[in-house]
VOGU-3710 file (C-alpha; in Angstrom, 3 decimals, decimal comma):
1> mhehdddprt> 6,140/2,594/-9,695  6,598/3,713/-6,105  5,311/1,677/-3,159  4,829/3,231/0,248  4,875/-0,153/2,018  4,717/-3,859/1,262  1,011/-3,833/0,369  0,644/-3,877/-3,441  -2,850/-2,418/-3,050  -1,332/0,880/-1,868
11> arrdaadsag> 1,169/1,101/-4,746  1,093/4,390/-6,620  2,414/5,085/-10,076  4,681/7,926/-8,955  6,439/8,986/-5,777  4,085/11,020/-3,593  6,785/13,613/-2,969  7,570/14,089/-6,657  6,032/17,556/-6,631  7,275/19,885/-3,950
21> gfadlaaspf> 4,610/21,470/-1,788  1,927/18,862/-2,555  0,330/17,825/0,727  -2,465/15,412/1,586  -4,566/15,822/4,710  -5,315/12,162/5,410  -2,911/9,523/6,707  -4,642/6,528/5,095  -3,580/6,148/1,440  -7,137/5,264/0,487
31> rvdrdriaas> -8,538/8,334/2,254  -5,967/10,368/0,342  -7,387/8,947/-2,883  -10,942/9,715/-1,836  -9,965/13,302/-0,991  -8,100/13,796/-4,282  -11,130/12,644/-6,248  -13,555/14,801/-4,245  -11,300/17,853/-4,727  -10,917/17,354/-8,476
41> pffarlggvt> -12,645/19,873/-10,759  -13,649/16,901/-12,896  -15,777/15,823/-9,928  -17,233/19,311/-9,428  -18,062/19,397/-13,145  -20,540/16,552/-12,659  -22,948/19,047/-11,100  -23,547/20,357/-14,605  -23,845/17,006/-16,386  -27,112/15,257/-17,162
51> qvvsaggsgl> -28,172/12,143/-15,283  -31,115/11,368/-17,588  -32,423/14,760/-18,753  -30,898/18,187/-18,242  -31,973/19,575/-14,909  -31,807/23,176/-16,124  -30,769/24,277/-12,647  -33,699/22,521/-10,988  -32,982/21,083/-7,570  -35,611/18,406/-8,187
61> lhnrlthsvk> -33,532/16,319/-10,578  -30,360/14,374/-9,895  -27,278/15,285/-11,875  -24,137/13,173/-12,135  -22,696/14,798/-9,003  -25,628/14,125/-6,687  -25,964/10,638/-8,158  -22,269/9,928/-7,471  -22,565/11,131/-3,872  -25,495/8,783/-3,291
71> vaqvaraiae> -23,705/5,869/-4,945  -20,762/6,551/-2,618  -23,046/6,456/0,427  -24,486/3,097/-0,617  -21,063/1,698/-1,578  -19,578/2,582/1,793  -22,508/0,998/3,625  -22,122/-2,233/1,626  -18,333/-2,348/2,072  -18,599/-1,783/5,819
81> rlstssdssa> -21,053/-4,674/6,112  -18,938/-7,049/4,051  -15,632/-6,136/5,717  -16,950/-6,524/9,283  -19,331/-9,461/8,915  -18,052/-12,801/10,176  -19,718/-14,416/7,162  -17,836/-12,422/4,540  -14,753/-10,632/5,924  -12,358/-13,589/5,508
91> laeklggcdp> -13,569/-14,246/1,970  -13,216/-10,564/1,102  -9,582/-10,608/2,227  -8,912/-13,781/0,261  -10,286/-12,153/-2,900  -8,149/-9,034/-2,498  -9,830/-6,906/0,147  -12,920/-4,795/0,718  -11,919/-1,463/2,224  -14,811/1,022/2,689
101> dvaeaaalah> -12,539/3,952/1,736  -11,624/2,245/-1,542  -15,250/1,469/-2,381  -16,330/5,014/-1,547  -13,513/6,552/-3,616  -14,379/4,376/-6,620  -18,053/5,287/-6,308  -17,271/9,013/-6,220  -15,120/8,588/-9,339  -17,269/6,178/-11,342
111> dlghppfghl> -19,017/8,801/-13,506  -16,139/11,272/-14,038  -15,891/10,292/-17,700  -19,503/10,931/-18,612  -19,679/13,604/-21,332  -22,333/16,310/-21,680  -25,899/15,009/-22,020  -25,358/11,642/-20,346  -25,511/8,335/-22,229  -26,750/10,092/-25,363
121> geqtldriar> -23,547/12,158/-25,472  -21,524/9,009/-24,855  -23,072/7,186/-27,811  -22,607/10,181/-30,090  -18,945/10,674/-29,185  -18,251/6,957/-29,634  -19,709/6,996/-33,122  -17,732/10,120/-34,043  -14,489/8,802/-32,539  -14,675/5,581/-34,529
131> hrfgladgfe> -16,150/6,753/-37,818  -14,693/10,246/-38,166  -11,334/9,931/-36,425  -10,617/6,221/-36,908  -10,101/5,573/-33,196  -10,580/1,835/-32,664  -11,126/2,497/-28,943  -13,886/4,969/-29,763  -15,315/6,596/-26,665  -16,651/4,930/-23,522
141> gnaqtfrilt> -17,560/6,724/-20,314  -15,901/4,163/-18,037  -12,672/4,204/-20,037  -12,781/8,002/-20,019  -13,078/7,917/-16,226  -9,914/5,821/-16,004  -8,156/8,157/-18,447  -9,046/11,176/-16,302  -7,810/9,528/-13,110  -4,534/8,333/-14,607
151> ttdvrgpsai> -3,745/10,866/-17,341  -5,729/14,022/-18,026  -6,412/15,332/-14,518  -3,243/17,232/-13,622  -3,884/17,813/-9,904  -1,851/14,846/-8,653  1,743/15,172/-7,376  3,278/14,431/-10,784  0,721/16,453/-12,806  -0,192/13,272/-14,706
161> gldltaavra> -3,452/11,973/-13,317  -4,229/11,834/-9,608  -1,596/9,188/-8,776  -4,090/6,917/-7,022  -3,361/3,633/-5,295  -3,627/0,388/-7,222  -6,662/-0,640/-5,181  -8,703/2,457/-6,068  -7,673/2,374/-9,729  -8,696/-1,293/-9,892
171> avlkypwarl> -11,973/-0,542/-8,090  -12,929/1,946/-10,819  -12,574/-0,777/-13,482  -16,227/-1,746/-13,760  -15,514/-3,585/-17,024  -11,905/-4,779/-16,556  -10,901/-5,187/-20,174  -10,124/-3,046/-23,217  -12,429/-2,766/-26,210  -10,299/-5,089/-28,322
181> hypaphpstm> -7,697/-7,792/-27,684  -6,951/-7,218/-23,977  -6,699/-9,272/-21,896  -6,026/-12,328/-24,035  -8,176/-14,265/-24,499  -10,627/-11,381/-24,629  -13,745/-11,896/-22,470  -15,977/-11,309/-25,506  -14,878/-14,740/-26,777  -16,190/-16,608/-23,719
191> dipprgaaep> -19,188/-18,881/-24,201  -21,104/-16,675/-21,750  -19,311/-13,310/-21,759  -19,293/-11,092/-18,672  -21,920/-8,358/-18,620  -20,814/-5,666/-21,092  -18,093/-7,727/-22,788  -20,139/-8,984/-25,740  -20,098/-7,088/-29,011  -23,203/-5,011/-29,778
201> ddapgtgask> -25,666/-6,903/-31,960  -25,884/-3,965/-34,362  -22,098/-3,411/-34,614  -20,256/-6,723/-35,039  -16,488/-6,505/-35,136  -16,292/-3,342/-33,032  -15,255/-5,059/-29,800  -16,823/-5,072/-26,353  -19,865/-2,846/-25,919  -18,547/-1,703/-22,509
211> fsaysteldd> -14,928/-1,475/-21,340  -12,839/0,445/-18,836  -9,516/1,312/-20,486  -8,246/2,721/-23,774  -5,024/1,402/-25,301  -3,258/4,544/-24,060  -3,926/3,586/-20,404  -3,149/-0,145/-20,514  0,047/0,289/-18,484  -1,922/1,789/-15,602
221> feqaraafag> -4,582/-0,879/-16,060  -2,025/-3,686/-15,803  -0,281/-2,199/-12,781  -3,550/-1,709/-10,911  -4,771/-5,241/-11,631  -1,399/-6,828/-10,780  -2,171/-6,422/-7,084  -5,047/-8,918/-7,515  -3,324/-11,512/-9,713  -4,154/-15,038/-8,594
231> riepwqqtve> -7,020/-13,849/-6,397  -9,679/-13,155/-9,030  -10,142/-14,076/-12,679  -8,548/-11,682/-15,229  -11,987/-10,626/-16,486  -13,570/-10,349/-13,038  -14,143/-7,142/-11,056  -12,317/-6,708/-7,778  -14,567/-6,984/-4,735  -14,461/-3,207/-4,295
241> asvmdtaddi> -15,333/-2,635/-7,963  -18,224/-5,056/-7,547  -19,384/-3,096/-4,488  -19,322/0,112/-6,534  -21,189/-1,530/-9,424  -23,887/-2,918/-7,123  -24,266/0,432/-5,357  -24,658/2,151/-8,734  -27,433/-0,272/-9,672  -29,234/0,333/-6,385
251> ayaihdlqdf> -29,003/4,125/-6,600  -30,023/4,169/-10,257  -33,028/1,928/-9,645  -34,386/4,151/-6,879  -33,309/7,751/-7,365  -34,258/8,205/-11,010  -37,771/7,007/-10,239  -37,942/9,628/-7,490  -36,883/12,322/-9,933  -39,552/11,581/-12,488
261> hrigvlqhas> -42,245/11,223/-9,874  -41,300/14,681/-8,603  -41,686/16,336/-12,015  -44,842/14,444/-12,945  -43,396/12,266/-15,702  -43,910/8,944/-13,931  -47,670/8,464/-13,822  -49,658/6,093/-11,626  -52,112/4,990/-14,309  -49,609/3,766/-16,897
271> vaaelggwat> -47,266/2,076/-14,415  -50,123/0,407/-12,514  -51,694/-0,803/-15,767  -48,459/-2,414/-16,965  -47,589/-4,116/-13,672  -51,202/-5,072/-12,939  -51,778/-6,288/-16,484  -48,852/-8,666/-16,255  -49,730/-9,872/-12,743  -53,351/-10,574/-13,716
281> halelsrlde> -52,598/-12,298/-17,013  -49,141/-13,783/-16,427  -50,119/-17,300/-17,460  -51,847/-16,222/-20,667  -48,961/-13,890/-21,561  -46,423/-16,677/-21,067  -48,216/-18,683/-23,781  -48,085/-15,977/-26,451  -45,647/-16,527/-29,290  -42,995/-13,875/-29,940
291> dtltaerrlp> -44,690/-12,411/-33,008  -47,963/-11,882/-31,160  -46,188/-10,439/-28,150  -44,324/-7,980/-30,362  -47,454/-6,993/-32,277  -49,298/-6,348/-29,001  -46,357/-4,615/-27,271  -48,385/-1,485/-26,453  -50,972/-3,451/-24,469  -50,521/-3,647/-20,685
301> grslervrrr> -48,244/-6,418/-19,456  -46,629/-7,211/-22,799  -43,469/-5,188/-22,274  -42,913/-6,737/-18,863  -43,425/-10,225/-20,270  -40,704/-9,525/-22,849  -38,369/-8,545/-20,004  -39,127/-11,780/-18,162  -38,272/-13,812/-21,240  -35,081/-11,876/-21,897
311> mhvkdawivd> -33,969/-12,503/-18,319  -34,337/-16,244/-18,885  -32,041/-15,992/-21,905  -29,339/-13,784/-20,360  -29,475/-14,509/-16,630  -30,482/-18,143/-16,246  -28,056/-18,354/-13,304  -30,474/-16,451/-11,042  -33,824/-15,880/-12,768  -36,875/-17,482/-11,197
321> deafanavar> -40,497/-16,947/-12,233  -41,842/-16,987/-8,690  -39,251/-14,448/-7,554  -40,094/-12,315/-10,592  -43,818/-12,405/-9,801  -43,111/-11,470/-6,180  -40,927/-8,589/-7,331  -43,661/-7,285/-9,622  -46,140/-7,476/-6,751  -43,830/-5,576/-4,388
331> vrseladdll> -43,016/-2,825/-6,895  -46,687/-2,555/-7,818  -47,657/-2,152/-4,173  -44,912/0,213/-3,023  -44,343/2,255/-6,173  -47,489/2,252/-8,298  -50,160/1,951/-5,602  -48,368/3,902/-2,882  -45,834/6,532/-4,024  -47,388/7,261/-7,424
341> asvfdgstea> -50,959/7,176/-6,135  -50,606/10,811/-5,064  -49,284/13,547/-7,328  -46,090/15,144/-6,049  -47,108/18,693/-5,113  -44,099/19,841/-3,127  -45,919/19,555/0,188  -44,343/18,236/3,375  -46,385/15,054/2,997  -45,164/14,539/-0,557
351> eqataafsar> -41,527/15,089/0,448  -41,895/12,671/3,347  -43,454/10,016/1,139  -40,642/10,308/-1,409  -37,955/10,194/1,278  -39,573/7,180/2,946  -39,741/5,331/-0,380  -36,039/5,956/-1,011  -34,953/5,015/2,514  -37,092/1,871/2,615
361> wtsrlvdgvr> -35,892/0,573/-0,732  -32,247/1,478/-0,176  -32,262/-0,384/3,140  -33,986/-3,408/1,642  -31,583/-3,676/-1,290  -28,441/-3,115/0,788  -29,675/-5,797/3,206  -29,879/-8,151/0,228  -26,196/-7,840/-0,734  -23,950/-10,882/-0,357
371> lvpspptrsg> -20,392/-11,893/-1,218  -19,858/-15,101/-3,195  -16,561/-16,935/-3,841  -17,212/-18,147/-7,409  -19,854/-16,088/-9,196  -21,130/-16,850/-12,698  -19,586/-14,794/-15,466  -22,597/-12,437/-15,653  -22,195/-11,421/-12,011  -19,558/-9,973/-9,724
381> hvtlnqpqwh> -18,378/-11,344/-6,397  -20,819/-8,915/-4,780  -24,389/-9,583/-5,799  -27,949/-9,347/-4,558  -30,021/-12,158/-3,139  -32,576/-13,548/-5,565  -35,603/-11,515/-4,335  -33,774/-8,179/-4,384  -32,090/-8,938/-7,716  -35,488/-9,393/-9,349
391> evqvlkfvhr> -36,828/-6,247/-7,689  -33,995/-4,173/-9,145  -34,768/-5,562/-12,609  -38,435/-4,565/-12,277  -37,577/-1,084/-10,967  -35,148/-0,564/-13,864  -37,816/-1,767/-16,287  -40,254/0,867/-15,015  -37,617/3,541/-15,507  -36,789/2,429/-19,035
401> rfvllrpdla> -40,348/1,778/-20,175  -41,986/4,910/-18,773  -39,117/7,421/-18,899  -36,314/6,538/-21,308  -38,590/5,380/-24,132  -40,813/8,469/-24,077  -41,048/10,175/-27,528  -40,684/13,653/-26,017  -37,401/12,622/-24,411  -36,215/11,160/-27,724
411> lhqrgqaslv> -36,933/14,493/-29,428  -34,908/16,327/-26,794  -32,009/13,872/-27,050  -31,827/13,970/-30,848  -31,270/17,684/-30,588  -28,490/17,127/-28,054  -26,830/14,540/-30,313  -26,866/17,041/-33,159  -25,308/19,644/-30,871  -22,440/17,330/-29,861
421> sslvdaldaw> -21,777/16,433/-33,514  -21,744/20,077/-34,572  -19,390/20,988/-31,737  -16,905/18,279/-32,731  -17,100/19,450/-36,365  -16,368/23,038/-35,406  -13,424/22,192/-33,148  -11,913/19,797/-35,674  -12,192/22,447/-38,383  -10,385/24,891/-36,091
431> lldrdevyrl> -7,567/22,401/-35,511  -7,172/21,969/-39,270  -7,117/25,712/-39,949  -3,423/26,556/-40,241  -4,097/30,269/-39,982  -6,065/29,986/-36,738  -4,694/26,893/-35,000  -2,396/29,016/-32,824  -5,481/30,628/-31,234  -6,985/27,350/-30,019
441> prrlhdlvel> -8,368/27,204/-26,481  -5,281/26,462/-24,409  -6,756/23,347/-22,856  -7,477/21,858/-26,288  -3,937/22,716/-27,392  -2,519/20,885/-24,354  -4,732/17,849/-24,991  -3,487/17,633/-28,593  0,120/17,635/-27,385  -0,643/15,008/-24,745
451> ahaeytelas> -2,425/12,692/-27,177  0,297/13,113/-29,795  2,947/12,092/-27,266  0,860/9,074/-26,234  0,227/7,791/-29,751  3,815/8,447/-30,810  5,010/6,331/-27,888  2,523/3,568/-28,741  3,753/3,552/-32,336  7,274/3,012/-31,018
461> tapelligat> 6,746/0,629/-28,102  3,486/-1,216/-28,796  2,556/-0,797/-32,481  0,164/-3,743/-32,242  -2,104/-1,521/-30,130  -2,147/1,251/-32,691  -4,961/0,128/-34,962  -7,693/1,985/-36,794  -11,430/1,588/-36,377  -11,550/-0,967/-39,205
471> gervegadav> -8,718/-3,074/-37,742  -5,845/-1,886/-39,936  -2,414/-1,057/-38,480  -1,878/2,697/-38,176  1,500/3,775/-39,518  3,162/7,059/-40,366  3,401/10,452/-38,696  0,297/11,850/-40,406  -1,852/8,948/-39,235  -0,575/9,328/-35,669
481> rglargravv> -1,352/13,051/-35,777  -4,866/12,256/-36,987  -5,504/9,874/-34,077  -4,100/12,406/-31,624  -6,288/15,176/-33,026  -9,374/12,995/-32,708  -8,620/11,872/-29,159  -7,912/15,452/-28,081  -11,183/16,787/-29,508  -13,113/13,966/-27,853
491> dfvasltdrq> -11,306/14,558/-24,527  -12,095/18,268/-24,727  -15,778/17,892/-25,543  -16,186/15,157/-22,918  -14,837/17,524/-20,250  -17,588/20,114/-20,771  -20,785/20,499/-18,790  -24,109/20,532/-20,631  -24,257/24,335/-20,446  -20,623/24,789/-21,523
501> avtlldalsg> -21,247/22,654/-24,604  -24,245/24,782/-25,602  -22,413/28,051/-24,917  -19,280/26,999/-26,798  -21,243/25,950/-29,883  -23,103/29,275/-29,798  -19,749/31,060/-29,778  -18,323/28,948/-32,596  -21,496/29,480/-34,633  -21,476/33,257/-34,227
511> rasqpwsdsf> -24,630/33,280/-32,104  -22,992/34,473/-28,870  -23,145/38,155/-27,971  -20,036/37,969/-25,761  -16,588/36,390/-26,289  -16,412/32,862/-24,955  -13,900/32,163/-22,176  -12,228/28,800/-21,751  -10,819/29,685/-18,332  -13,298/27,337/-16,650
521> vl> -12,747/24,398/-19,012  -10,981/21,448/-17,398
//
């Protein structure tokens, strides 16, 4: 570890002058980090990665790149408010700091690990990593982001990661724990686990549903978090990570709704019926038993009532029925009865209405951000006031209910899941072909060597971390090679854009008319 000064937040893993000729343009170490992330081809790649559905080159839909830029804008605005306000600046310093450059850098980086086809690709790769390759860590987009920043991006001074400061690395840790066993005690064992730390209901024994580091990156994880020891709980986000997380929630709640209004997916009638149905019959709906509510789930208001009840179970620390009703009324008025009342036709008026909706809501939600000294386990130090918190939940409900759960989207996504599975199969078969392995794409070859070195070192220095997907200790050279092969294939596929994944599978399936080039693969 090399420190440029006495501030542990600015500590880097390697000496900045370890590679001759490497020069940074900014003087501030945190601006250097922001610039390194923005210049990374992993960041540029996000322009070709799905946010919700593939944009197909359309400028109307957000991709992971445009989403990340907007999250960064919101994160910087929040951090500037918190770091300059007399009400919060001293508390922010006490908790470890809230530098706008750090928050912005983390926001730009937060989606680097997302694979082709968004969350659908993430779920598919996780299942393959655990079940096919025996990787207990599986695959997780946040952990993949941390792996890129600290390991697989080679554009830093030492050619191992980007050599970022401890503060920025810690700010990227949205879920500051590993899938299994770290830190001890693991947050999944808490009476009320932090958001994302609990095991999935349908996969007991598999560890936290969300996490931010694989076992191969725990040294970087520990070094980054060491700068905040004694200031925040081991399972708690740093203030800057909490800023990034809140900004992501705000951007997601607003911008995806804009997208689907623009392309005509989000319809006034269905949204207004659901919100109006609940508002008109809230008392009667609250008296329905669970079986009746489930049986009538397609009727207006029922889905929203289920959300209200679930909030009482999971977020009793903040949920309030009056605040929920007010949030429904506001979203109904400003989204259903205003923005969605007119079909988006590309006119100046339509563009202005969409822009005004985004600006109005972004300002309102950012104004509702506050810093708290001792948050409940389900929240970060940076959170929203009660009215805005409920409004975000209602906005996210509209997105899930009327976009993500659409059958036509499910059909599209099942095809993408099949594509990712077939691509992994084809690449793994190539790696196992002794006659053809020497002709692997060079990037895949390098990733195999990297992963093999990592797992070999773990087997020697921390064998307790080298476990299979079913919890057994992994021993022997062949088993280590198998884990390395699996991690390398997953790393390779996760580094593709949507279009690259389709094109590569076409080439491997004999459907391409031209030879495939891997010169543009990260």
